[in-house]
N, C-alpha and C positions, 0 to 999 in steps of 0.2 A: 529097391524094395519091391516085393511082389504085390500083386493085386490083393491076395488074401491078407498079407501082412498090413497093407494100407487100410483095408476095411476093418481089421481087428484093432488097429491103432486109433481110428477116428470115428467108428460107429459103435455105440453101446450095444451090448448083448440084449436081445429081446426087441430090438428095433425092427420095424417093417422095412425091408430093403426091396425096392422094386427094380427089376432089371429086365433086360431083353433075354433072349434065349441062348446067349453065349455060354458054352459049356464050362468056362472057368468059374462061373458063379454057382455051379451045381452043388457045391458042398456047404453053402451058406446055412441051410437049415440044420445041418449036422453041427455047426459051430455056434448055435444058440441064437440065430437070427430068424425072423419070420420072413421067409423069402417068397415074394410074389413075382412070378415070371410072366412076361408078356412076349411070347414068341412072335417075332415080326414076320418071318417068312411063312407064307401060306395063309396069313390071317386075312388078307384082302384089304386091310387098313394101312395107310401110310404111317411111317415111323413117327411123324410129328403128331399124329392123332393118338397113338398108343402111349407115347412117352413125351408129352408136350414140354415138360419142364427142362429136361436135358437138351432138347432141341432148341428151345428158346435161348438158353444160356450159350450154347455153342454157336448159334446163328448171330447173336449179338456180339459175342467175342470175336468171331471172324470179321464181322462188319467193322468193329472198332479197330482191330489190328490192321486191316487193310485200309481203312479210311484215315485213321489218326496217324498210324506209323507207316502207311503205304507199303506194307509188306517187308519193311526193313527191320525185322525183329531178330535180334541175336540171341542165341541159346543162353549165353552167359548172363543176359539181362532178363530172361524169361520170368524169374520169380518176381522181379519188380513190376514188370508189365502186368502179371496176373494179380499182384497185390493192388495195383491201381485200378484194374478192371473190377475187382471185387468191391473196392471202396465205392466206385461209381455205380455198379450194379445194385448194391444194397441201398443206395440212395436215389435210384432212378425215378421213383414216384414221390419224392419229397416235395411237399407244398412250399417249404421255406428254403428257397435257393440261397439266401443270405446265410442261413444256418449251415448249409453245406460248406461254404467257404470258411465260416467260423470254425467248424469241426476240423477241417483240413489244417488250418493254421494252429489250432489247439494241439493236434497230434504232432505237427512238425516241431512245435516248441518243446515238446516233451522228450525229444531225442537229441543226442549230441550231433554236432555237424559231422558230415561225412564227405571226404574228398572223392573225386571221380575215381582215383586210383584204388581206393578202398572198395568202392561199389563195383567197379568193373574188373577188379583183380581176379587172378586165376583161382584163388582160394576164397570163394564166396562164403564159406562156412565161418571164416574167422571175422568177417565184417558184421557190424550191427545193422540189421535191416530196419527200415522205417516201419511203423505200426499200421500202415494203410495198405 
């Protein structure tokens, strides 16, 4: 899927989309989005100051992958790693740690069991993915 196709699929028209100065984003305004560009080169500010959200997510993801998985991440499992990271990221400031475990168990109980062969098979599209 192309970058433009991805944006059209997951971002509602009329939404403010904040990007860096990469030319591939230049047609967003023509497609019905409110495009705010933050050109990084020549601004004098580091990227983490101009776009703090994406840099926080990327930094935490890198640290989690290298720390938890010690860099042994396989492409065929990447969707599952990213699902788990998203689950953890969305609950990182939770005040109720017990509720985090409860939600994880609740979601696990809502899906059918899956064998490793189903999860790690070549055809990932045919397997049912867990909801986290």
